[in-house]
One Martini backbone bead per residue (centre of mass of N, CA, C, O) as a GRO file, in nm:
protein
  111
    1UNK     BB    1   0.095   0.037   0.024
    2UNK     BB    2   0.046   0.370  -0.075
    3UNK     BB    3   0.150   0.660   0.109
    4UNK     BB    4   0.222   0.984   0.053
    5UNK     BB    5   0.341   1.077   0.337
    6UNK     BB    6   0.469   0.779   0.343
    7UNK     BB    7   0.672   0.545   0.332
    8UNK     BB    8   0.680   0.218   0.383
    9UNK     BB    9   0.919   0.228   0.590
   10UNK     BB   10   0.804   0.456   0.764
   11UNK     BB   11   0.542   0.319   0.839
   12UNK     BB   12   0.669   0.081   0.984
   13UNK     BB   13   0.823   0.245   1.201
   14UNK     BB   14   0.583   0.391   1.326
   15UNK     BB   15   0.407   0.137   1.400
   16UNK     BB   16   0.619   0.005   1.571
   17UNK     BB   17   0.653   0.233   1.776
   18UNK     BB   18   0.327   0.241   1.848
   19UNK     BB   19   0.295  -0.066   1.962
   20UNK     BB   20   0.397   0.064   2.229
   21UNK     BB   21   0.299   0.189   2.529
   22UNK     BB   22   0.551   0.341   2.620
   23UNK     BB   23   0.596   0.501   2.360
   24UNK     BB   24   0.325   0.645   2.359
   25UNK     BB   25   0.375   0.788   2.629
   26UNK     BB   26   0.623   0.943   2.549
   27UNK     BB   27   0.493   1.108   2.329
   28UNK     BB   28   0.287   1.249   2.505
   29UNK     BB   29   0.487   1.388   2.696
   30UNK     BB   30   0.674   1.539   2.468
   31UNK     BB   31   0.439   1.714   2.354
   32UNK     BB   32   0.407   1.886   2.613
   33UNK     BB   33   0.717   1.821   2.718
   34UNK     BB   34   1.030   1.838   2.743
   35UNK     BB   35   1.269   1.569   2.818
   36UNK     BB   36   1.463   1.383   2.981
   37UNK     BB   37   1.557   1.065   2.996
   38UNK     BB   38   1.572   1.051   3.306
   39UNK     BB   39   1.285   1.162   3.355
   40UNK     BB   40   1.139   0.942   3.203
   41UNK     BB   41   1.248   0.692   3.366
   42UNK     BB   42   1.079   0.761   3.632
   43UNK     BB   43   0.791   0.653   3.494
   44UNK     BB   44   0.933   0.363   3.477
   45UNK     BB   45   0.972   0.001   3.529
   46UNK     BB   46   1.279   0.074   3.424
   47UNK     BB   47   1.551   0.133   3.274
   48UNK     BB   48   1.731   0.368   3.127
   49UNK     BB   49   1.812   0.194   2.883
   50UNK     BB   50   1.526   0.118   2.797
   51UNK     BB   51   1.427   0.405   2.747
   52UNK     BB   52   1.644   0.478   2.543
   53UNK     BB   53   1.549   0.266   2.334
   54UNK     BB   54   1.269   0.382   2.292
   55UNK     BB   55   1.365   0.657   2.190
   56UNK     BB   56   1.517   0.544   1.943
   57UNK     BB   57   1.269   0.437   1.798
   58UNK     BB   58   1.122   0.711   1.781
   59UNK     BB   59   1.346   0.855   1.627
   60UNK     BB   60   1.348   0.668   1.377
   61UNK     BB   61   1.034   0.754   1.320
   62UNK     BB   62   1.013   1.082   1.389
   63UNK     BB   63   0.855   1.147   1.672
   64UNK     BB   64   1.140   1.226   1.783
   65UNK     BB   65   1.387   1.443   1.945
   66UNK     BB   66   1.726   1.501   2.014
   67UNK     BB   67   1.878   1.734   2.248
   68UNK     BB   68   2.133   1.926   2.351
   69UNK     BB   69   2.174   2.030   2.710
   70UNK     BB   70   2.453   2.010   2.787
   71UNK     BB   71   2.442   1.702   2.960
   72UNK     BB   72   2.170   1.678   2.828
   73UNK     BB   73   1.900   1.485   2.685
   74UNK     BB   74   1.645   1.599   2.497
   75UNK     BB   75   1.295   1.534   2.448
   76UNK     BB   76   1.097   1.583   2.151
   77UNK     BB   77   0.820   1.632   1.985
   78UNK     BB   78   0.666   1.570   1.654
   79UNK     BB   79   0.383   1.709   1.541
   80UNK     BB   80   0.407   1.674   1.235
   81UNK     BB   81   0.433   1.366   1.240
   82UNK     BB   82   0.170   1.308   1.387
   83UNK     BB   83  -0.008   1.435   1.167
   84UNK     BB   84   0.077   1.242   0.945
   85UNK     BB   85  -0.025   0.986   1.085
   86UNK     BB   86  -0.317   1.079   1.096
   87UNK     BB   87  -0.357   1.090   0.788
   88UNK     BB   88  -0.301   0.794   0.738
   89UNK     BB   89  -0.533   0.687   0.913
   90UNK     BB   90  -0.758   0.832   0.760
   91UNK     BB   91  -0.704   0.690   0.488
   92UNK     BB   92  -0.752   0.403   0.589
   93UNK     BB   93  -1.039   0.447   0.686
   94UNK     BB   94  -1.158   0.534   0.413
   95UNK     BB   95  -1.095   0.277   0.261
   96UNK     BB   96  -1.273   0.092   0.442
   97UNK     BB   97  -1.538   0.242   0.404
   98UNK     BB   98  -1.552   0.201   0.098
   99UNK     BB   99  -1.557  -0.110   0.109
  100UNK     BB  100  -1.812  -0.142   0.276
  101UNK     BB  101  -1.999   0.012   0.083
  102UNK     BB  102  -1.954  -0.180  -0.153
  103UNK     BB  103  -2.062  -0.433  -0.015
  104UNK     BB  104  -2.344  -0.319   0.041
  105UNK     BB  105  -2.420  -0.281  -0.257
  106UNK     BB  106  -2.388  -0.574  -0.344
  107UNK     BB  107  -2.592  -0.696  -0.131
  108UNK     BB  108  -2.842  -0.510  -0.238
  109UNK     BB  109  -2.857  -0.658  -0.481
  110UNK     BB  110  -3.018  -0.823  -0.713
  111UNK     BB  111  -2.995  -1.162  -0.827
   0.00000   0.00000   0.00000
């Protein structure tokens, strides 16, 4: 399936990243306010390294970006990327609605 906003490999990375509840929560948090990785790690029952790996997956998908501020690495959400993902989901929803409507038309036809 080709979706104009994202390449197939980008789509795969984004949906892989969003398939995990912790990563979805990280995106929600950093869209509200940028946070250091260590501050994020305090919210989850896992190691700093595990949270850092989650952030790396999100960064690879383009959903977050890390920026250095002194000795800290701050994570901020990319709202434009999230909006792009929203458009992709809307397009997929519309495609399925069109297919269901087509099936309803076919089933409503007289045999």
